[in-house]
C-alpha positions as CSV (number, residue, x, y, z in Angstrom):
1,M,12.6,-30.7,-30.5
2,K,12.8,-31.4,-26.4
3,R,15.6,-29.1,-25.8
4,F,16.4,-30.4,-22.5
5,L,18.6,-34.2,-21.0
6,L,16.9,-35.3,-17.8
7,I,19.3,-37.6,-16.2
8,T,17.8,-38.6,-12.6
9,S,17.5,-41.2,-10.2
10,L,13.7,-41.8,-9.4
11,V,13.1,-42.6,-5.7
12,W,9.2,-43.9,-5.6
13,T,8.7,-44.4,-1.7
14,A,6.5,-47.7,-0.9
15,L,2.7,-47.1,-1.5
16,Q,1.1,-47.6,1.9
17,L,-1.7,-50.6,3.2
18,G,-5.2,-48.7,3.1
19,S,-5.7,-45.4,0.5
20,C,-2.7,-43.6,2.4
21,I,-0.1,-42.5,-0.4
22,E,3.3,-41.3,0.7
23,E,4.7,-38.2,-1.1
24,I,7.0,-39.3,-3.8
25,D,10.8,-37.7,-3.9
26,F,12.3,-37.1,-7.0
27,E,16.9,-36.5,-6.8
28,N,18.9,-35.2,-9.2
29,E,21.6,-37.6,-8.6
30,A,24.1,-36.5,-11.4
31,F,23.0,-34.2,-13.6
32,E,25.4,-33.5,-16.3
33,S,24.8,-29.9,-18.4
34,A,24.9,-30.7,-22.3
35,L,24.6,-28.7,-25.6
36,V,21.4,-28.9,-27.2
37,V,21.3,-28.1,-31.2
38,D,18.4,-27.2,-33.1
39,A,19.6,-27.1,-36.6
40,T,17.8,-27.5,-39.5
41,I,19.1,-26.2,-43.2
42,T,16.6,-26.2,-46.1
43,N,16.6,-25.0,-49.8
44,E,14.5,-22.1,-49.3
45,D,16.7,-18.8,-50.3
46,R,16.1,-17.3,-47.1
47,Q,18.2,-16.7,-43.7
48,Q,18.7,-19.9,-42.0
49,E,18.4,-20.2,-38.1
50,I,19.8,-22.7,-35.8
51,F,19.5,-22.9,-31.9
52,L,21.6,-23.5,-29.2
53,S,21.0,-24.1,-25.2
54,R,21.5,-26.3,-22.7
55,T,20.0,-29.0,-21.1
56,Y,18.2,-28.1,-17.0
57,Q,17.5,-29.6,-14.2
58,F,14.0,-30.6,-13.4
59,E,13.3,-28.3,-10.7
60,E,14.5,-25.0,-13.1
61,D,11.9,-22.9,-15.1
62,G,13.1,-24.1,-19.0
63,P,15.4,-24.0,-20.8
64,N,19.2,-22.0,-20.7
65,P,20.5,-20.3,-24.2
66,E,23.7,-20.8,-25.3
67,T,24.6,-17.3,-26.0
68,G,27.7,-16.4,-27.4
69,A,28.6,-19.3,-29.9
70,T,30.7,-18.5,-33.0
71,V,28.3,-21.0,-35.6
72,T,29.4,-21.3,-39.3
73,V,28.2,-24.1,-41.6
74,I,30.4,-25.3,-44.4
75,G,29.2,-26.3,-47.4
76,N,31.4,-26.9,-51.4
77,G,34.0,-24.7,-49.3
78,I,32.0,-22.1,-48.5
79,S,31.7,-20.9,-44.9
80,Y,28.1,-19.3,-43.9
81,Q,28.8,-17.5,-41.0
82,F,25.6,-17.2,-38.4
83,K,25.3,-14.5,-35.9
84,E,23.0,-14.4,-32.2
85,A,20.0,-12.5,-33.3
86,E,19.2,-12.9,-29.8
87,A,19.5,-15.3,-27.1
88,G,20.5,-19.2,-28.1
89,R,18.8,-17.7,-31.7
90,Y,21.8,-18.4,-34.1
91,V,20.4,-16.5,-37.9
92,S,23.2,-16.5,-41.0
93,K,24.8,-13.7,-41.8
94,S,23.3,-13.7,-44.9
95,A,20.2,-15.5,-47.3
96,F,21.2,-19.0,-48.5
97,R,19.8,-22.2,-49.8
98,A,20.9,-26.1,-49.3
99,E,22.1,-27.1,-52.6
100,P,21.9,-30.8,-54.2
101,N,24.8,-33.7,-53.8
102,I,26.5,-30.7,-51.6
103,D,28.0,-32.6,-48.3
104,Y,27.5,-29.6,-45.4
105,Q,28.8,-29.7,-42.2
106,L,27.6,-27.8,-39.0
107,Q,31.0,-26.3,-36.7
108,I,29.9,-24.8,-33.5
109,N,32.6,-23.2,-30.9
110,T,31.2,-22.3,-27.5
111,M,32.3,-19.0,-25.6
112,N,33.9,-22.1,-23.1
113,G,36.2,-22.2,-25.6
114,R,35.2,-25.9,-26.6
115,A,34.5,-27.3,-30.2
116,Y,31.7,-28.8,-31.9
117,G,30.9,-30.8,-35.3
118,S,28.3,-32.5,-37.1
119,T,28.9,-35.4,-40.0
120,P,28.3,-34.3,-43.6
121,V,25.0,-34.4,-44.5
122,Q,23.1,-33.5,-48.1
123,L,20.0,-32.0,-49.0
124,T,17.0,-34.6,-49.4
125,Q,14.9,-35.2,-52.5
126,T,12.6,-32.4,-52.9
127,T,8.8,-33.0,-52.6
128,Q,5.4,-31.2,-53.2
129,I,2.6,-31.0,-51.2
130,D,-0.2,-32.3,-53.1
131,A,-2.9,-31.3,-51.7
132,L,-3.8,-29.6,-48.6
133,Y,-7.5,-30.0,-47.2
134,A,-9.9,-29.7,-44.3
135,E,-12.6,-31.5,-42.7
136,R,-15.1,-31.7,-40.0
137,E,-14.8,-34.5,-38.4
138,T,-15.2,-36.2,-35.3
139,N,-11.6,-38.0,-34.0
140,D,-10.9,-41.7,-32.7
141,D,-11.2,-39.8,-28.9
142,G,-14.9,-39.0,-29.7
143,V,-13.7,-35.4,-30.2
144,N,-15.6,-33.2,-32.8
145,G,-13.1,-30.9,-34.8
146,M,-12.0,-29.8,-37.6
147,S,-9.0,-31.8,-38.9
148,I,-6.5,-31.0,-41.7
149,Y,-5.2,-33.7,-43.7
150,V,-1.8,-33.7,-45.7
151,D,-1.8,-35.6,-49.3
152,S,1.9,-35.9,-50.8
153,Y,3.4,-38.5,-54.0
154,D,7.0,-39.0,-54.8
155,P,7.1,-40.6,-58.5
156,T,10.7,-41.3,-57.6
157,D,10.4,-43.0,-54.9
158,S,12.6,-41.5,-52.7
159,S,11.6,-39.5,-50.1
160,R,10.4,-42.3,-47.6
161,Y,10.3,-40.0,-44.1
162,Y,8.7,-37.3,-43.9
163,R,8.5,-34.6,-40.9
164,Y,5.6,-32.2,-40.1
165,E,5.6,-28.3,-39.5
166,Y,2.8,-25.8,-39.0
167,E,2.2,-21.9,-38.3
168,E,-1.4,-21.6,-38.0
169,T,-3.0,-17.4,-37.7
170,F,-6.5,-16.9,-36.8
171,K,-8.6,-13.5,-36.3
172,I,-9.4,-12.5,-32.7
173,I,-12.4,-10.6,-32.5
174,A,-12.9,-9.2,-29.2
175,P,-16.2,-10.1,-27.9
176,D,-16.9,-7.2,-25.1
177,W,-15.1,-3.9,-27.2
178,K,-16.7,-1.2,-26.4
179,N,-15.5,2.3,-28.2
180,I,-15.4,4.1,-24.9
181,D,-11.8,3.5,-22.5
182,L,-12.0,4.7,-19.7
183,I,-8.4,6.8,-17.8
184,V,-8.1,8.8,-14.4
185,L,-8.5,12.2,-14.3
186,A,-7.5,12.9,-10.3
187,E,-6.7,10.6,-7.4
188,D,-7.8,11.0,-3.9
189,P,-9.7,12.6,-2.9
190,L,-12.1,13.6,-5.9
191,C,-11.2,10.5,-7.3
192,L,-12.2,11.6,-10.9
193,I,-12.8,9.5,-14.1
194,G,-12.6,10.3,-17.2
195,E,-13.9,8.6,-20.8
196,V,-11.9,9.1,-24.1
197,D,-12.2,6.8,-27.5
198,R,-10.7,3.4,-27.4
199,P,-8.8,2.8,-31.0
200,D,-10.4,0.8,-33.5
201,E,-7.5,-1.2,-33.9
202,Q,-8.4,-3.2,-30.5
203,E,-11.1,-5.2,-31.7
204,I,-9.8,-7.0,-34.5
205,C,-6.0,-8.7,-34.2
206,F,-4.3,-11.8,-35.4
207,R,-2.4,-14.3,-33.4
208,T,-0.1,-16.5,-35.1
209,E,0.9,-19.9,-33.0
210,R,4.0,-22.9,-34.5
211,S,3.3,-26.5,-33.8
212,A,5.6,-27.8,-30.8
213,E,4.6,-31.3,-31.3
214,I,7.2,-34.0,-33.3
215,N,5.0,-34.7,-36.1
216,L,6.2,-37.7,-38.6
217,A,5.3,-39.5,-41.1
218,S,7.1,-42.8,-43.5
219,T,6.2,-44.6,-46.5
220,A,8.8,-47.0,-46.4
221,A,6.7,-50.0,-45.5
222,L,4.4,-49.0,-48.7
223,S,4.6,-49.9,-51.8
224,E,5.1,-46.4,-53.2
225,D,5.7,-43.4,-51.8
226,R,2.8,-41.8,-51.4
227,L,0.9,-40.1,-48.1
228,A,-2.7,-40.0,-47.9
229,R,-5.0,-37.9,-45.6
230,H,-2.0,-37.1,-43.1
231,L,-3.1,-35.7,-39.8
232,A,-1.3,-32.5,-40.4
233,R,-3.7,-30.6,-37.3
234,F,-6.4,-31.3,-35.5
235,V,-8.2,-28.3,-33.8
236,P,-11.6,-29.3,-31.6
237,S,-14.7,-27.4,-32.3
238,D,-14.9,-25.6,-29.1
239,D,-11.1,-24.1,-29.7
240,Y,-11.1,-20.1,-30.0
241,R,-8.6,-20.2,-32.6
242,I,-11.6,-21.4,-35.4
243,S,-13.9,-19.0,-34.3
244,H,-14.0,-16.6,-36.9
245,R,-11.4,-16.9,-39.5
246,Y,-8.2,-19.6,-39.4
247,S,-5.5,-20.0,-41.7
248,I,-2.7,-22.8,-41.5
249,L,0.7,-22.9,-42.8
250,V,2.3,-26.3,-42.9
251,R,5.7,-27.6,-43.8
252,Q,6.7,-30.8,-45.3
253,Y,10.7,-31.3,-44.3
254,I,12.2,-34.5,-46.1
255,Q,13.8,-36.1,-43.9
256,T,17.1,-38.6,-44.5
257,E,16.6,-42.3,-42.5
258,A,19.0,-41.3,-39.4
259,A,17.4,-37.6,-39.1
260,H,14.1,-39.6,-39.0
261,S,15.1,-42.3,-36.8
262,Y,16.6,-39.8,-34.0
263,F,13.4,-37.4,-34.3
264,K,10.7,-40.7,-33.7
265,T,13.0,-41.4,-30.7
266,L,12.1,-37.8,-29.3
267,Q,8.6,-38.4,-30.4
268,N,8.5,-41.6,-28.4
269,F,9.6,-40.0,-25.0
270,S,7.9,-36.8,-25.7
271,N,4.6,-39.0,-25.9
272,E,5.4,-41.3,-23.2
273,G,2.6,-40.4,-20.4
274,S,3.9,-41.3,-17.1
275,L,7.4,-40.6,-14.9
276,F,7.2,-43.8,-13.4
277,S,7.1,-45.8,-17.1
278,Q,9.8,-48.7,-17.3
279,I,11.2,-45.9,-20.5
280,Q,12.5,-43.2,-19.1
281,P,14.2,-39.9,-21.5
282,G,17.9,-40.4,-22.0
283,F,20.9,-39.2,-23.9
284,I,20.0,-39.9,-27.7
285,P,23.1,-40.1,-29.8
286,G,22.4,-37.8,-32.8
287,N,25.0,-36.9,-35.7
288,I,26.5,-33.9,-33.9
289,F,30.2,-34.6,-31.5
290,S,32.6,-32.3,-29.3
291,E,35.3,-32.3,-31.1
292,S,37.2,-31.2,-28.0
293,N,36.3,-34.1,-25.4
294,S,34.8,-37.3,-27.3
295,A,33.1,-38.5,-24.0
296,E,30.7,-35.3,-24.1
297,K,27.1,-35.6,-24.9
298,V,25.8,-33.5,-27.5
299,I,22.3,-33.5,-27.9
300,G,20.0,-32.6,-31.6
301,F,20.8,-33.1,-35.0
302,F,22.4,-31.0,-38.2
303,E,19.0,-31.7,-40.7
304,V,19.5,-30.5,-44.5
305,S,16.1,-31.4,-45.6
306,S,14.0,-29.7,-48.4
307,V,10.8,-28.0,-47.7
308,T,7.8,-27.5,-49.2
309,S,4.5,-25.9,-48.2
310,E,1.2,-24.9,-48.3
311,R,-1.7,-22.9,-46.6
312,I,-5.2,-22.9,-46.5
313,F,-8.0,-20.7,-44.7
314,F,-11.1,-21.4,-43.9
315,D,-14.5,-19.8,-41.5
316,Y,-16.5,-21.0,-38.8
317,Q,-19.5,-20.7,-40.5
318,E,-18.4,-22.8,-43.2
319,F,-18.5,-25.7,-41.1
320,Y,-20.3,-25.2,-38.4
321,P,-23.5,-22.7,-39.8
322,N,-26.1,-21.6,-37.6
323,E,-24.1,-22.8,-34.4
324,N,-22.7,-21.0,-31.5
325,L,-18.9,-19.7,-31.5
326,P,-16.9,-21.9,-29.8
327,P,-16.4,-20.0,-26.0
328,Y,-14.0,-16.9,-25.9
329,I,-10.4,-17.6,-24.1
330,N,-11.3,-16.4,-21.4
331,V,-14.5,-15.9,-19.2
332,C,-15.7,-12.2,-19.5
333,E,-17.0,-11.8,-16.2
334,V,-18.6,-8.7,-15.9
335,K,-17.5,-6.7,-12.4
336,T,-18.7,-3.7,-11.0
337,P,-15.6,-1.8,-8.6
338,D,-16.3,0.5,-6.1
339,R,-15.2,4.5,-7.3
340,F,-14.6,4.7,-3.3
341,T,-13.9,2.6,-0.4
342,E,-17.3,2.0,1.2
343,H,-16.5,2.4,4.8
344,M,-15.3,5.9,4.3
345,M,-17.1,7.6,1.9
346,K,-17.7,10.8,3.6
347,T,-13.6,11.1,4.0
348,E,-13.9,10.6,0.3
349,V,-10.6,8.0,-0.2
350,C,-10.5,6.1,-3.7
351,G,-12.1,2.8,-4.0
352,P,-10.4,0.1,-6.2
353,L,-11.6,1.9,-9.3
354,I,-9.2,4.5,-9.8
355,N,-5.8,0.9,-9.4
356,I,-8.1,-1.3,-11.9
357,V,-8.2,2.1,-14.2
358,K,-4.7,2.8,-14.1
359,S,-3.2,-1.4,-14.7
360,R,-6.1,-2.2,-17.1
361,V,-7.0,-5.2,-15.6
362,L,-10.6,-4.6,-16.9
363,V,-11.6,-2.3,-19.0
364,Y,-14.8,-0.6,-19.7
365,F,-18.0,-2.5,-20.6
366,E,-21.1,-0.1,-19.7
367,H,-22.5,2.6,-17.3
368,T,-23.9,2.1,-14.1
369,N,-26.8,4.5,-12.6
370,S,-24.3,5.0,-9.7
371,D,-21.7,7.1,-8.8
372,F,-20.6,5.4,-6.1
373,A,-19.6,2.6,-9.0
374,P,-20.3,4.5,-12.5
375,Y,-19.2,1.8,-14.5
376,R,-19.6,-2.2,-15.2
377,M,-15.8,-3.8,-16.7
378,V,-14.7,-6.8,-17.8
379,P,-11.2,-8.4,-18.2
380,R,-8.8,-6.2,-20.7
381,V,-8.8,-9.7,-22.6
382,C,-12.2,-9.6,-23.2
383,G,-12.6,-5.9,-24.6
384,D,-8.9,-5.3,-26.2
385,C,-7.9,-7.7,-28.3
386,T,-4.3,-6.4,-28.2
387,V,-3.6,-8.8,-25.0
388,L,-4.0,-12.2,-27.5
389,G,-2.0,-10.4,-30.5
390,R,-1.3,-7.9,-33.9
391,S,-4.4,-5.6,-34.9
392,E,-2.4,-5.5,-38.5
393,P,-3.2,-8.3,-40.3
394,P,-0.5,-10.8,-41.8
395,E,0.4,-9.7,-45.2
396,F,-0.5,-13.3,-46.8
397,W,-4.3,-12.8,-45.2
398,I,-7.4,-12.9,-47.1
399,E,-10.8,-12.5,-46.4
């Protein structure tokens, strides 16, 4: 969900005749700080999460977490209290699941004394994912890669509106991992470097990334409530994520028509390619409102959704046998830093090698035959996978 609102006046200076283009000046004339709520309660028995933030202006770095709030979900006379686990992220104090035929409402009280609530929402129909599978193909943009498809069917014809998220986990193998690490033994004037064992845990790591896009589907215009070959994720063949073993967990949320409409509007805004389009992001009304001030705008939607999930694994060589691996995420350029500063070698002033070893910007790759520059080195990410991920495989990982 886009956790921001820009209320702007776009001032576009006219293009001059000829080939010159004047700089375009943007002005935020009436920025409104609004509460942004990202809240989905599911039928999973777990600690539920709710995210609160504030809108931010065009020139600011990112969302401003809403801290110090009191967050409660009320259902069937039971109040589920949330605690702030980190800035802007609120987690239920105890695990619970949403149950059918119960009205749930969200209540928020912010640190500045303002109160917010939601309209009552009930849990949606539960529908299983029938199949999750990967295929190698070339997409409509002419890009070859791996398409992750999902099939789903509701024989009761009561789901109709779907939202998808994914969580991908992939193996990373540092291409230039060596069993030698360098340490500084002495600085000026000796400039001594020592060698130690580099941990095996720095060769193979695992990284998990979550989807950021809004992925929706609907069968409302179809004769039956069936989804076939809905694209959950496309990974280009030159993406380092699929270089070795890759896993993806796809989560299917069943939405209400109102929630689907809200997310569809968000999706249209997020897909808009130009700031100068006739359609500009503005306020999108949801089902959350201010109880303190009826004129105050609140951004977000409180969902109570049933969710199911499926996971698959595949190896690169399954679909790309005997083909070169995708390029690594970083260019592994080999450098040979000087041990001494060249023009002052006679006074034995340390060169860049000492600081490079201390900072681990570069790591050992191989020896040279020179005492002046005794090591060839590569960027740390090329020889130490922990820059990108964790060395311990996740509990669900299967080789």
